[in-house]
N, CA, C and O of each residue as an XYZ file, in Angstrom:
544
protein
N     114.535    149.434    139.689
C     113.177    148.837    140.910
C     113.143    149.222    142.491
O     114.043    149.929    142.945
N     112.292    148.835    143.163
C     112.019    149.388    144.104
C     113.047    148.301    144.811
O     113.032    147.232    144.202
N     113.983    148.319    146.015
C     114.505    147.479    146.665
C     113.844    147.235    147.530
O     113.623    146.024    147.559
N     113.273    147.882    148.479
C     112.329    147.388    149.276
C     111.345    146.044    148.765
O     111.133    145.031    149.431
N     110.797    146.359    147.338
C     109.963    145.300    147.679
C     110.512    144.273    146.705
O     109.783    143.522    146.058
N     112.049    144.282    146.625
C     112.936    142.879    146.508
C     113.773    142.489    147.302
O     114.519    141.584    146.927
N     113.951    143.135    148.889
C     113.632    142.893    149.973
C     112.702    141.542    150.117
O     112.789    140.354    149.808
N     111.935    142.255    150.645
C     110.384    141.797    150.972
C     110.668    139.815    150.688
O     110.781    138.804    151.381
N     110.672    140.293    148.869
C     110.369    139.196    148.193
C     111.847    138.359    148.388
O     111.747    137.153    148.167
N     112.386    138.552    148.541
C     113.471    137.367    148.212
C     114.486    136.990    149.192
O     115.412    136.351    148.693
N     114.624    137.331    151.182
C     114.460    137.575    151.787
C     113.973    136.893    153.137
O     112.889    137.378    153.461
N     114.436    135.883    154.069
C     113.660    135.968    155.141
C     112.964    136.788    156.259
O     113.643    137.677    156.772
N     111.293    136.544    156.841
C     111.361    137.921    157.606
C     112.481    137.925    158.533
O     112.967    136.996    159.178
N     113.032    140.097    158.424
C     113.398    140.592    158.730
C     115.445    140.998    158.596
O     116.196    141.855    159.059
N     115.577    139.805    157.706
C     116.300    140.234    157.164
C     116.620    141.023    155.630
O     115.758    141.139    154.760
N     117.698    141.410    155.533
C     117.683    142.714    154.384
C     119.605    142.628    153.176
O     120.653    142.006    153.347
N     119.364    143.119    152.633
C     120.422    143.590    151.400
C     121.218    144.011    152.740
O     120.825    144.233    153.886
N     123.074    144.041    151.870
C     124.170    144.320    152.420
C     124.184    145.723    152.207
O     123.663    146.373    151.301
N     124.957    146.142    153.317
C     125.355    147.747    152.963
C     126.577    148.388    152.555
O     127.411    147.700    153.144
N     127.233    149.296    151.901
C     127.881    149.875    151.941
C     128.184    151.213    153.207
O     127.281    152.006    153.469
N     129.451    151.290    153.845
C     129.424    152.058    154.613
C     128.471    153.636    153.809
O     127.664    153.997    154.666
N     128.400    154.221    153.013
C     127.155    155.356    152.613
C     125.734    155.014    152.479
O     124.973    155.787    151.897
N     125.150    153.422    153.198
C     123.333    152.757    153.470
C     123.550    152.411    151.858
O     122.416    152.117    151.479
N     124.349    152.315    150.856
C     123.949    152.064    149.521
C     123.268    150.596    149.572
O     124.174    149.764    149.511
N     122.788    150.363    149.606
C     122.068    148.829    148.846
C     122.489    147.871    147.928
O     122.059    147.614    146.803
N     123.492    147.328    148.647
C     124.449    146.161    146.596
C     124.666    144.943    147.021
O     125.810    144.759    146.606
N     124.249    143.649    147.750
C     123.918    142.911    147.961
C     123.233    141.795    148.719
O     123.399    142.057    149.911
N     122.545    140.679    148.593
C     122.144    139.676    149.650
C     122.766    138.439    149.763
O     122.976    137.532    148.958
N     123.082    138.647    151.255
C     123.892    137.450    151.263
C     123.288    135.916    151.074
O     122.060    135.981    151.019
N     123.643    134.926    150.989
C     123.221    133.605    151.034
C     121.913    132.805    152.399
O     121.019    131.959    152.386
N     122.650    133.856    153.538
C     122.238    132.997    154.826
C     120.607    133.953    155.185
O     119.776    133.589    156.018
N     120.447    135.777    153.902
C     119.201    135.964    154.259
C     118.535    135.869    152.656
O     117.794    136.545    151.942
N     119.072    134.967    152.605
C     117.786    134.832    150.855
C     116.717    133.306    151.671
O     117.303    132.347    152.174
N     115.264    133.399    151.634
C     113.899    132.154    151.707
C     115.162    131.290    150.880
O     116.219    131.550    150.306
N     114.147    129.849    151.286
C     114.860    128.881    150.283
C     114.260    129.123    148.550
O     115.079    128.441    147.935
N     113.717    129.458    147.952
C     113.562    130.207    146.333
C     114.219    130.958    145.828
O     114.265    131.050    144.601
N     114.948    131.743    146.676
C     115.925    132.674    146.076
C     117.011    131.897    146.063
O     117.922    131.994    145.241
N     116.946    131.073    147.008
C     118.627    130.641    147.055
C     118.333    129.118    146.208
O     119.155    128.233    146.444
N     117.432    128.857    145.439
C     116.809    128.306    144.663
C     117.347    129.017    143.220
O     118.454    128.654    142.823
N     116.781    129.776    142.617
C     117.169    130.710    141.634
C     118.620    131.289    141.784
O     119.002    131.603    140.656
N     119.641    131.574    142.786
C     119.967    132.466    142.783
C     121.491    130.957    142.059
O     122.410    131.242    141.291
N     121.249    129.690    142.592
C     122.214    128.756    142.368
C     121.948    128.153    140.758
O     122.833    127.532    140.169
N     120.606    128.431    140.150
C     120.526    128.239    139.118
C     120.811    129.429    137.990
O     120.560    129.423    136.785
N     121.093    129.898    138.372
C     121.262    131.866    137.630
C     122.877    132.110    136.965
O     123.374    132.433    135.886
N     123.320    131.739    138.325
C     125.109    131.340    139.226
C     125.730    129.968    138.272
O     126.939    129.993    138.043
N     125.145    129.123    137.879
C     125.816    127.913    137.483
C     125.333    127.986    135.672
O     125.981    127.504    134.742
N     124.560    128.427    135.621
C     123.568    128.223    134.446
C     123.867    129.336    132.998
O     124.236    129.326    131.824
N     123.514    130.011    133.824
C     122.644    131.601    133.271
C     124.007    132.341    133.222
O     124.790    132.446    132.278
N     124.065    132.697    134.145
C     125.019    134.260    134.417
C     126.542    133.506    135.778
O     126.550    133.847    136.961
N     127.637    132.492    135.147
C     128.007    132.278    135.726
C     128.492    133.418    136.566
O     128.155    134.582    136.351
N     129.686    132.864    138.000
C     130.099    133.843    138.798
C     131.281    132.555    139.021
O     131.476    131.402    138.638
N     131.982    133.723    140.017
C     132.908    133.021    140.981
C     133.346    133.004    142.311
O     134.361    133.015    143.007
N     131.808    132.965    142.360
C     131.411    132.687    143.854
C     130.116    132.921    144.168
O     129.556    133.979    143.882
N     129.450    131.774    144.888
C     128.220    132.264    145.029
C     127.212    132.584    146.519
O     126.060    132.305    146.849
N     128.472    133.383    147.212
C     127.754    133.528    148.713
C     126.962    134.570    148.755
O     126.207    134.354    149.702
N     126.643    135.781    148.179
C     126.076    136.518    147.861
C     125.502    136.757    146.522
O     126.012    136.347    145.480
N     124.356    137.479    146.611
C     123.560    138.016    145.126
C     123.910    139.079    144.918
O     123.956    139.556    146.052
N     124.281    140.026    144.076
C     125.028    141.632    144.280
C     122.749    142.094    143.300
O     121.765    141.513    142.843
N     123.222    143.286    143.559
C     121.951    143.347    143.267
C     121.500    143.595    141.769
O     120.275    143.473    141.793
N     121.778    143.793    140.879
C     121.408    143.541    139.395
C     120.471    142.139    138.773
O     119.479    141.857    138.101
N     122.153    141.245    139.925
C     120.932    140.554    139.743
C     119.375    139.780    141.464
O     118.477    138.994    141.766
N     119.787    140.301    141.655
C     118.101    140.310    142.631
C     117.600    141.302    142.162
O     117.018    141.826    143.112
N     117.422    142.029    141.104
C     117.076    142.551    140.353
C     116.068    141.235    139.228
O     114.881    141.410    138.954
N     116.679    140.317    138.866
C     116.377    139.770    137.794
C     115.738    138.921    138.027
O     114.809    138.563    137.303
N     116.176    138.186    139.468
C     115.385    137.448    140.552
C     113.855    137.727    140.958
O     112.864    136.998    141.005
N     114.083    139.120    141.238
C     112.751    139.470    141.773
C     111.860    139.701    140.367
O     110.649    139.545    140.518
N     112.263    140.012    139.183
C     111.146    140.002    138.343
C     111.350    138.420    137.429
O     110.500    138.200    136.566
N     112.399    137.428    137.629
C     112.084    136.319    137.394
C     110.588    135.573    138.216
O     109.691    134.902    137.706
N     110.773    135.997    139.592
C     109.112    135.695    140.853
C     108.038    136.506    140.176
O     107.075    135.848    139.783
N     108.019    137.507    140.011
C     107.155    138.239    139.753
C     106.717    138.101    137.761
O     105.914    138.748    137.090
N     107.060    137.697    137.623
C     106.521    137.045    136.013
C     107.071    138.247    134.777
O     107.135    138.101    133.557
N     107.418    139.427    135.612
C     108.061    139.709    134.047
C     108.661    139.544    133.789
O     109.514    138.742    134.172
N     108.583    140.614    132.438
C     109.445    140.024    130.935
C     110.979    140.253    130.910
O     111.558    141.281    131.259
N     111.597    138.975    130.378
C     113.025    139.033    130.714
C     113.839    138.397    129.273
O     113.817    137.239    128.858
N     114.367    139.293    128.844
C     115.625    138.457    127.741
C     116.428    137.761    127.788
O     117.550    138.186    127.514
N     116.258    136.362    128.154
C     116.819    135.424    128.773
C     118.230    135.531    128.375
O     119.160    135.557    129.181
N     118.404    135.621    126.507
C     119.182    135.380    125.049
C     119.704    136.891    124.934
O     120.382    136.961    123.909
N     119.663    137.837    125.437
C     120.490    139.183    125.306
C     121.512    138.605    126.526
O     122.647    138.187    126.298
N     120.905    138.661    127.827
C     121.501    138.727    129.230
C     122.805    137.479    128.866
O     123.964    137.894    128.866
N     122.582    136.168    128.605
C     123.627    135.489    128.582
C     124.293    136.422    127.371
O     125.185    137.111    127.865
N     124.158    136.638    126.092
C     124.838    137.289    125.471
C     125.732    138.208    126.096
O     126.909    137.899    125.913
N     125.632    138.783    126.475
C     126.010    140.501    127.082
C     126.684    139.476    128.081
O     127.902    139.651    128.076
N     126.346    138.608    128.812
C     128.050    138.161    129.631
C     128.943    137.237    128.685
O     130.122    137.550    128.854
N     128.819    136.303    127.835
C     130.051    136.364    126.978
C     130.327    136.436    126.722
O     131.212    135.672    126.333
N     129.967    138.284    126.211
C     130.736    138.924    125.935
C     131.976    139.584    126.787
O     133.127    139.869    126.459
N     131.035    139.745    128.393
C     131.888    140.182    129.632
C     133.250    139.381    129.560
O     134.440    139.694    129.569
N     132.131    137.555    129.443
C     133.604    136.780    129.292
C     135.008    136.609    129.015
O     136.064    136.255    129.538
N     134.267    137.237    127.422
C     135.183    137.359    126.752
C     136.641    138.135    126.543
O     137.704    137.849    125.992
N     135.905    139.729    127.576
C     137.235    140.448    127.517
C     137.791    140.644    128.787
O     138.514    141.615    129.009
N     137.363    139.334    130.130
C     138.421    139.365    131.383
C     139.649    139.014    131.462
O     139.649    137.828    131.134
N     140.567    139.291    131.670
C     141.770    138.549    131.976
C     141.659    137.702    132.936
O     140.934    137.797    133.927
N     142.458    136.768    132.621
C     143.039    135.916    133.914
C     143.531    136.455    135.037
O     144.378    137.326    135.234
N     142.404    135.342    136.230
C     143.171    136.200    137.152
C     143.536    135.136    137.994
O     142.675    134.361    138.410
N     145.026    134.986    138.363
C     145.893    133.959    139.183
C     145.260    133.859    140.634
O     144.955    134.766    141.409
N     145.151    132.422    140.773
C     144.842    132.366    142.402
C     146.727    132.801    143.169
O     147.879    132.758    142.738
N     146.071    133.173    144.427
C     147.261    133.312    145.472
C     148.045    132.557    145.498
O     149.199    132.801    145.146
N     147.721    131.628    145.844
C     148.434    130.531    146.327
C     149.792    129.939    145.579
O     150.973    130.084    145.893
N     148.912    128.890    143.966
C     149.720    128.695    143.862
C     149.152    129.575    141.480
O     148.076    129.640    140.885
N     149.961    129.802    141.252
C     149.693    130.880    139.984
C     149.365    130.188    138.769
O     148.898    130.629    137.719
N     149.761    128.787    139.169
C     148.732    127.780    137.742
C     147.599    127.728    137.539
O     146.961    127.281    136.586
N     147.157    128.442    138.935
C     146.194    128.079    138.712
C     144.644    129.169    138.548
O     144.800    129.899    139.527
N     143.398    129.606    137.910
C     142.802    130.011    138.137
C     142.222    130.736    139.297
O     142.711    130.191    140.287
N     141.650    131.421    139.570
C     140.460    132.065    140.064
C     138.883    132.220    139.506
O     138.051    132.534    140.357
N     138.311    131.968    137.781
C     137.359    132.622    137.034
C     137.177    131.349    137.408
O     137.814    130.396    137.856
N     135.629    131.778    136.932
C     134.977    130.647    136.812
C     135.350    130.471    135.564
O     136.057    131.274    134.955
N     134.853    129.295    135.042
C     134.462    128.548    133.441
C     133.019    129.103    133.680
O     132.185    129.065    134.585
N     133.212    130.008    131.554
C     131.793    130.370    132.171
C     131.197    129.165    130.469
O     131.708    128.545    129.535
N     129.906    129.484    131.022
C     129.495    128.068    130.358
C     129.587    127.183    129.312
O     129.442    127.223    128.091
N     130.080    125.775    130.765
C     130.654    125.060    130.438
C     130.209    123.821    128.979
O     130.881    123.077    128.264
N     128.363    124.232    129.124
C     127.877    123.295    128.175
C     127.882    123.928    126.894
O     127.541    123.360    125.856
N     128.176    124.815    126.958
C     128.597    125.736    125.339
C     129.566    125.180    124.634
O     129.605    124.412    123.672
N     130.556    125.870    125.489
C     131.160    125.489    126.158
C     132.222    123.547    124.599
O     132.812    123.479    123.521
N     131.824    122.773    125.495
C     131.492    121.226    124.893
C     130.720    120.975    123.935
O     130.926    120.061    123.135
N     129.762    121.735    123.899
C     128.517    121.277    122.627
C     129.449    121.980    121.395
O     129.465    121.517    120.254
N     130.134    123.038    121.764
C     130.914    123.429    120.115
C     132.077    122.383    119.996
O     132.655    122.279    118.915
N     132.290    121.931    120.616
C     133.979    121.736    120.879
C     133.518    119.869    119.869
O     134.013    119.562    118.785
N     132.384    118.881    120.767
C     131.730    118.072    120.042
C     131.561    118.346    118.194
O     131.830    117.669    117.201
N     130.911    119.854    118.461
C     129.950    119.776    117.038
C     131.872    120.156    115.949
O     131.954    119.242    115.129
N     132.929    120.947    115.835
C     133.858    120.720    115.359
C     134.889    119.761    115.622
O     136.098    119.921    115.457
N     134.329    118.814    116.020
C     135.613    117.312    116.398
C     136.183    117.185    117.007
O     137.073    116.338    116.924
N     135.969    118.141    118.223
C     137.278    117.996    118.731
C     136.530    116.900    119.964
O     135.429    116.914    120.515
N     137.683    116.020    120.058
C     136.937    114.504    121.336
C     136.880    115.199    122.577
O     137.842    115.873    122.943
N     136.133    115.128    123.069
C     134.967    115.539    124.170
C     135.298    113.726    125.034
O     134.905    112.660    124.559
N     136.142    113.901    126.414
C     135.314    112.880    126.812
C     134.649    113.869    128.686
O     135.215    114.580    129.516
N     133.156    113.286    128.514
C     132.866    113.842    129.626
C     133.044    113.645    131.384
O     132.592    114.510    132.135
N     133.734    112.443    131.908
C     134.395    111.610    132.425
C     135.745    112.233    133.074
O     135.956    111.978    134.259
N     136.481    112.873    132.507
C     137.512    113.071    132.410
C     137.888    115.210    132.770
O     137.864    116.012    131.836
N     138.080    115.494    133.746
C     137.779    116.931    133.911
C     139.388    117.777    132.733
O     140.589    117.514    132.673
N     138.883    118.354    132.331
C     139.650    118.818    131.219
C     141.255    119.236    131.920
O     141.070    119.395    133.127
N     142.430    119.414    131.640
C     143.234    119.970    131.645
C     144.537    121.699    130.862
O     144.945    122.200    129.814
N     144.587    121.836    132.262
C     145.571    123.022    131.246
C     147.000    122.798    130.472
O     147.588    123.552    129.697
N     147.401    121.312    131.025
C     148.906    121.163    130.755
C     149.051    120.437    129.349
O     148.523    119.339    129.174
N     149.567    120.888    128.639
C     149.846    120.620    127.054
C     150.526    118.889    127.604
O     151.311    118.815    128.549
N     150.043    117.609    126.809
C     151.119    116.266    126.817
C     152.413    116.349    125.869
O     153.406    115.621    125.846
N     152.168    117.176    125.300
C     153.207    116.817    123.581
C     154.592    117.516    123.924
O     154.667    118.608    124.487
N     155.752    116.702    123.487
C     156.755    117.660    123.969
C     157.345    118.409    123.725
O     158.070    118.926    124.575
């Protein structure tokens, strides 16, 4: 895809992609995005392609937002399947200050809760899940 066309559609006027030292375009910072791009970014990063940060949008996800906004055909089910596959192979990342906490985003929480309910696991939506066991 044409990165200049992507930047023109997704960025506020006068803004562009962030670049590496080799001048390679790699992401768009949230502060450089127009409002519509920010809305799509939040939807993508919270529901379709979960991420552990949301201050910028890497080039592949910029391409996805561009495809959506220009009415290109996107195989969303394949994107979700690929992301689930990646999540299953990730090693847990521990928080630098508190090793009991994880830095990893929880992928597809609604899917996880739905599967738990389907298989009879009691789910209380008003409580946060606990990582510590209460059994002795």
